[in-house]
Residue frames relative to the residue before (quaternion, step in Angstrom):
aa qw qx qy qz dx dy dz
X 1.0000 0.0000 0.0000 0.0000 0.00 0.00 0.00
X 0.2306 -0.7721 0.5831 0.1035 3.52 -0.84 1.06
X 0.1746 -0.7440 0.6333 0.1223 3.52 -1.26 0.52
X 0.0291 0.8054 -0.5880 0.0691 3.57 -0.71 1.11
X 0.4475 -0.6465 0.5272 0.3221 3.55 -1.20 0.47
X 0.7128 -0.4752 0.3044 0.4164 3.57 -1.27 0.30
X 0.6517 0.5230 -0.3278 0.4409 3.60 0.90 -0.84
X 0.6697 0.4850 -0.3022 0.4743 3.61 0.88 -0.88
X 0.6303 0.5322 -0.3309 0.4582 3.58 1.05 -0.72
X 0.6644 0.4941 -0.3059 0.4700 3.60 0.92 -0.89
X 0.6646 0.5223 -0.3014 0.4411 3.56 0.97 -0.88
X 0.8102 0.2717 -0.1039 0.5088 3.60 0.93 -0.91
X 0.2241 0.8329 -0.4929 0.1145 3.62 1.18 0.33
X 0.6673 0.5060 -0.3206 0.4426 3.63 0.80 -0.91
X 0.6938 0.4572 -0.2876 0.4763 3.60 0.85 -0.89
X 0.6202 0.5354 -0.3443 0.4583 3.59 1.08 -0.64
X 0.6465 0.5124 -0.3182 0.4671 3.57 0.98 -0.82
X 0.6288 0.5249 -0.3332 0.4669 3.58 1.04 -0.73
X 0.6358 0.5250 -0.3209 0.4660 3.60 1.00 -0.83
X 0.6544 0.5128 -0.3081 0.4625 3.55 0.96 -0.89
X 0.6473 0.5169 -0.3167 0.4621 3.60 0.96 -0.84
X 0.7341 0.4418 -0.2413 0.4556 3.57 0.86 -0.94
X 0.8166 0.2803 -0.1171 0.4909 3.58 0.84 -0.96
X 0.3784 -0.7295 0.4857 0.2978 3.58 1.19 -0.38
X 0.3429 0.7691 -0.4745 0.2565 3.57 1.26 0.40
X 0.3205 -0.7254 0.5781 0.1920 3.56 -1.17 0.64
X 0.1493 -0.7867 0.5963 0.0558 3.57 -0.98 0.90
X 0.2370 -0.7537 0.6003 0.1240 3.55 -0.92 0.99
X 0.2110 -0.7727 0.5908 0.0969 3.56 -0.79 1.09
X 0.1243 -0.8254 0.5506 0.0096 3.55 -0.74 1.14
X 0.1534 -0.7253 0.6600 0.1218 3.53 -1.30 0.51
X 0.8344 -0.0417 -0.0377 0.5483 3.55 -0.67 1.17
X 0.7208 -0.4702 0.2377 0.4505 3.57 1.01 0.85
X 0.6507 0.4870 -0.3192 0.4873 3.60 1.27 -0.01
X 0.5051 -0.6646 0.4557 0.3089 3.62 -0.85 0.93
X 0.1497 -0.7958 0.5849 0.0464 3.54 -0.94 1.00
X 0.8112 -0.0505 0.0929 0.5751 3.58 0.93 -0.92
X 0.3212 -0.7055 0.5949 0.2127 3.53 -1.34 0.37
X 0.1708 -0.7406 0.6419 0.1014 3.53 -1.07 0.82
X 0.1579 0.8034 -0.5502 0.1636 3.57 -0.44 1.21
X 0.6572 -0.5137 0.3816 0.3983 3.55 -1.30 0.32
X 0.4691 -0.6621 0.5134 0.2793 3.54 -1.12 0.73
X 0.0868 -0.7756 0.6243 0.0345 3.56 -0.91 0.94
X 0.2927 -0.7760 0.5270 0.1853 3.59 -0.29 1.20
X 0.3516 -0.7312 0.5438 0.2144 3.55 -0.99 0.82
X 0.3781 -0.7063 0.5530 0.2288 3.52 -1.11 0.70
X 0.3443 -0.7458 0.5322 0.2050 3.56 -0.69 1.03
X 0.6507 0.5240 -0.3190 0.4476 3.58 1.23 -0.30
X 0.5299 0.6335 -0.4149 0.3818 3.59 1.22 -0.22
X 0.4860 -0.6679 0.4831 0.2904 3.54 -1.07 0.77
X 0.4929 -0.6138 0.5229 0.3270 3.52 -1.17 0.62
X 0.4739 -0.7106 0.4292 0.2936 3.63 -0.67 1.00
X 0.6487 0.5039 -0.3291 0.4658 3.62 1.06 -0.60
X 0.7374 0.4250 -0.2354 0.4693 3.57 0.88 -0.92
X 0.5127 0.6744 -0.4142 0.3327 3.61 1.19 -0.36
X 0.7165 0.4355 -0.2495 0.4844 3.61 1.11 -0.64
X 0.4893 0.6732 -0.4296 0.3504 3.60 1.26 -0.05
X 0.0731 -0.7861 0.6135 0.0188 3.53 -0.96 0.94
X 0.2776 -0.7284 0.6021 0.1725 3.55 -1.04 0.82
X 0.1478 -0.8265 0.5419 0.0370 3.55 -0.58 1.20
X 0.6813 0.3946 -0.3134 0.5309 3.57 1.04 0.69
X 0.5043 -0.6230 0.5012 0.3259 3.53 -1.29 0.27
X 0.3172 -0.7904 0.4857 0.1966 3.62 -0.34 1.16
X 0.6484 0.5046 -0.3293 0.4653 3.61 1.21 -0.23
X 0.4782 0.6674 -0.4389 0.3650 3.59 1.28 -0.08
X 0.4503 -0.6939 0.4758 0.2989 3.62 -0.80 0.88
X 0.4400 -0.6888 0.5131 0.2622 3.58 -1.10 0.71
X 0.3513 -0.7238 0.5536 0.2151 3.54 -1.03 0.82
X 0.7047 -0.4454 0.3394 0.4358 3.59 -1.29 0.14
X 0.6599 0.5268 -0.3004 0.4436 3.60 1.05 -0.77
X 0.6183 0.5685 -0.3412 0.4220 3.61 1.18 -0.47
X 0.6439 0.5289 -0.3215 0.4498 3.61 1.18 -0.47
X 0.4934 -0.6471 0.4779 0.3309 3.62 -1.02 0.69
X 0.6622 -0.5313 0.3569 0.3895 3.57 -1.20 0.55
X 0.6627 0.5326 -0.3174 0.4200 3.61 0.98 -0.81
X 0.6830 0.4904 -0.2910 0.4564 3.62 1.13 -0.46
X 0.5782 0.6158 -0.3743 0.3826 3.60 1.21 -0.24
């Protein structure tokens, strides 16, 4: 991981982007020695990938089964 100031980043942006494409390296851009932004390779997300939290969810009932009177809360009756 490289750390560069804003001026060096502006001066070398094309070469930095080439490095990121080839090596997948991440660059931290700093202002007055404090990190401001990260410059990293774009990773497209797959809309078809399962959500890791929801992947383990199981439905243990038939959602098409009609609800009985006892299934409704008292406030809805």
